[in-house]
N, C-alpha and C positions, 0 to 999 in steps of 0.2 A: 691813629689804629697801631703805628708801631710802640707806644707809648701802654697800651691796652693791652695786647698780646705778650709785652713785657711783662703786667701787671697777674696777668693770667699764668705764665707758663714759668715764672720765678717767684710769687708770692704765693700763690694760690697751687698752683700743680708740686713746686719744688724741685722741677727736672731739669736734665739740662737737654737741651734742645738738640745739638751735637749728634746724641745718643737714640734720639726717637723718629719715625714716620709720625706726620701729621696728618687728617685728615678732619676737613674742613667743609662745612654746608652752606649751603648758599639758597638764596631763593629762586625762585622759579622767573627766567629771565630774566637775569644777573648779566650786565654790561660783560663784553669781552674787556674794559679799562679795570673795571672795581679787580676782577680775578687778577689777571695783570700786574694789578697793583698790590695784591696781594701775596703773588707768590713772587715777587722779587722782594716783599718787608720780610719775610720767608728765609727766602734761602738767601738774601746778602747781609741783610742784621742780624741773625739767627742761626743763620747756615745751617740749617736741616738734611737730613741725607736724602729724604723725598718727599714730596705733596698728593696730596690726592683731595679736588674739588669736589664735592659730588652737588646737588641736588635733593632739597629735603624730601620732594614728595617722593623721590626712588629710593633712599631710605624706609619714606612709613609705607610703601608698599611693600620693601622685602620684609618690615616686622609683622605685616600679617601672615606670613606665611608659620607663626608660632598658631595660629589658629586652626581650631581643628576643620570648620568652612573649609578651607583652602585646599581643591584637592593636589592642584598642581601648582609651582612652583612658576610664573608667570610675572613678568614690568609689567604684562598690560593689562591697565585698569585703572577709575575715577578715585582720586585722592580727595576727600573732604576735610581740609585742615581747620581745621576751628580754636583757636588760643584765646587772650584776655581782650583783642582792640579788634580785627578780622578774620571772617571764614574765607578760606580759597575754594575754591572746585577745578583740580588740576585734573587733567588724562594725560596718560603716558599712554604711547603704543612699544613696544619693546624699550622699553629703558627710556625713551625720547618722550620728553617735556610738546607734547602739542600746543608749543606759546597762543596760536592765532585763538584760542577756544578754550583761556583759560578766564575766568570770572571772579566776579568777588561778591561778597552779601556782606553789608554793612550789621551786620548783626551777630556779636558773640560774647564771650564768656564777662566783660564789662559791662552790655546793655543790660543783660539779665538783670546784674546787679544792679543799675539803677531803674530796673522798671522793679523788682521788688523793694528796693527803698521808695519808690515812689507809693507801692502799694500799702507800706506800713505807716507810711508817713498818712495817709489819704484816711487809716482807719485810727488815727492817735493813739495809737497804744504803751506811749509812754516811754519810750526810748530815750536817752540825752541824743541830740541834735549833734553833738561831736562826734556819736558813735554810731551813727545810724549808718554809714558805709559800711564800715567794717562790721556791725552785726548782719546785715541784706547780703553781704558775702556769706560768712559764715554758714545763714541758712542756707543758700544756695547751695553751697557745697555737700552742706549736712543734710536736709532734706528735699530736693526737688526734686522732682523725676517726671518723666513725660507719659502723658496720661493718651488713652488707644481714641478715646471723643470723651471731648474738654462740653459737653451736654451732660452726657453720663455722668461725668467726674463730679460737678455740680449736684447733679444728683445726690449721686453717695454721701457727701458730706453733708449735705443737708437733711438725710434719712437717719444716721448714724456720727452726728460729729463728735462725740466720744472715741471715736474707732480711728479718726484719720487726722483729726486736729492736735500736730504734738505742740507741746512746748517748749521752748527756746531759755535758756538761764545764759546772760551778763551779769558783769560786774560793772558798775558807774566807774571811771577811773579815776574821778573827782573826791569821791567820798567814798568809795569802795564798799557800797552798797549794791545790794542784787536788784535785778528787774526780771520781772518774767513774762513772756510776751505770750500770746497763742497762733501757731503758725494753720494758717486756714490754707484759702483757696493760691496761696502765695506758692507752694507748695506745688504745682500742677501750672501755674498761670504763667512762673516767672520763665522758665524753657518752651512753653509753646509760643512762642514771637518767635523761636525757630521755624515754625511754621504757619505762625498768623503772626509776617513783622508786623502789620499796618497795629496790631494791639499796644505797640511805643516807637514804630516811626511811619508816621506817616504820607514818608518822601516815598516808601520802596513797599511794594504789596504783593512780592513775589516769594512765596516760602520756599525751602531750601529743596524737596522735590522737583519743583518745575524750574528752577536754577539745574538741577542736575542734568533732569533732560534735557532744556536749550542745549547745554552744556556738550553731553555728547551728540545731540543731535546735528548740533555742529563741524562735528569729526569727519572723515571720511567713514562713507559707509561697510567698509570694510573690515575695520574695527567698533562698530557699534556695538554690536550682541557685548562680544569682550569687554567691552569695558559698562555694560550692562553687568555684566555674570560677576563683577570684580570690584564693586567696593569700594572705597575701604575709610577705615574711618581713621580721622589723625588729632591729638591735642586736647587737651583740659577737657573744653567743652564740647566735649563730643561722648561723656563719661557718667553721660544722667543715662537713669537705668531706663532702657525699654527706647532709647535712641534708635539703634541699629533696629529695632524690628516695628518702629513706625514710621521709619525714613524709609525702609523696603516696600511697605504697606500699601505707600504714598504713592510713592516709584511705581512701583506695580502696577496700580489704578490709572496712571497717567497713561503708562504703556499700551497699556489693552483697551483703552478707549479710543486709543489714535492708530491699534488695529484693526478696532471694530467700528469708528470712521470708514478707514480704507475697505474695509469690507461692502458698506452699505454701496458707498459709492463706487464700486463694481458692479451692485445688482447681485451682489452673492457668488461673480463668478470667480473672484481670487479669494484664497483663505490664506490670511501673512501663518507662517509659523510663528509659532508662541516666543517672547523673547524670555528667556530668563532672566531673569534680575535679584542679585543678592548683595546683601550689604554685609561685610566682612569688621563686625568686633572680636577682639583680642585682650588679655589682662595686661600686655606690655602699650596700652592703646593711649597714655598720658604721654608716655615718654617714646614714642615710635621712632621716629628721626634719631633720638639718642643709641635707641636698639638698634636700628639697621645699621647705624653709623658702628657698632660696635661688632655686629656680625661682619661685615665687609672688613672693618680693620683689621680682625683675626683672621682673616684668611690669606693666601699670599701677598707678598710686598711686590709684585711684579707687577702689578697695576698703578703702584705709587706714579707719579714723574718724578725724577730726580734734575738736580740742574746739567749735570751731563749730559742727558735725554735733550734739556731744552735749547741747550748751545749745539751740539750736534744737527738741530732742528733750523735753528733760526742762522746759525754763521753762515750757512753756503747761498742762502737766498739773501742774506746782504751783500754777498760775494758778487752775485751775482748781478743784482741789481744795479750795483757800483761799475759794472764790467760794462754793462749794457749802459748806464749812462755813458761811458766812455767812448762804445761806440758807437753810439746814434748819431747821427750829421749837427751841428749846431744850427741847421738853419730851420728844425722841427719849432712846432710850435709844443705847447705844452702839454697838448692833450696829447699830440702822437709822441712827445717821449714816453708819457706815464704810458701806451699804450706800447710801444716798443719794449720798456723795461717789462711787462708782465705776459709779454711776447717769450722773453729772454727767459723769463721766471717760470713758468711752464715748461718749456725745452730742459730746462735744471734738474727740475725735478720727478719728469720723465712724464708729464701729461699728455702731450702731446708730442710727436716727430716732426 
């Protein structure tokens, strides 16, 4: 870790760490030991003046404030973070991650690339074998989109193929000859695995809309409506055209079906209030975490933790524990001695009298 940070700071940023505050990001449920180790390196090895460690999902939520869809700036919402390797669904309430409700989906950008590569290989379109993965990735980034109805999309391509089929031109890396392939169904079948993951993974059957609904339903009941109202997209794999629109439609259908079932079970006596579902897309979606971090870092530096603050908060506690160990009778068991230390620590911090 220390060598990595040394390369980042001195070789790439070309900055003096003593002159700059640092904002670092961490994934959800990062252990306190990892956070403490990072702070130790930054303060003791690089002597930085201040450090702030932010959760990536919180920064992505803050980045969504630039969207016109966002009426009020809030840190309550559901973040769908999809990169190259994995997709996470993370609920947040007032800036705090509800860790017990986080779920991950084994479908992300890499899986879409592999799926498109498989489709092209089955068609035998003449791609050089050593460039099949690179070609599939280029097609994914250039031509793919989310369709509203997969059956209608097939019919649309069959009725007017010249309008919808695109051509991709590549260059053979060995003999430098050009090769041209037609890109048809792959355009919408690739990203469709977000909503039909069984196309590419027989072990996982839940669509992303079902997973989002399950995550929100597992959260405390008083934050569910705000979580439905503010579903934020983050990461490069959420950049497909109409991704947010399709997710909002499917999620709304799931919620409305549950409300209708509740009304039918009550015999029509109870009519649930409609739930507003909104999926927020914005122009900084791909770099949402970075953009949210830049917004936070440009504000007052009072949020950053300094080494003086750390020493001020930790040294008295260590002193109290040492003093309490000396006052504790030597005949006490290890468990009683620990309880005795904690009691004195709470008294020193003012938690109890």
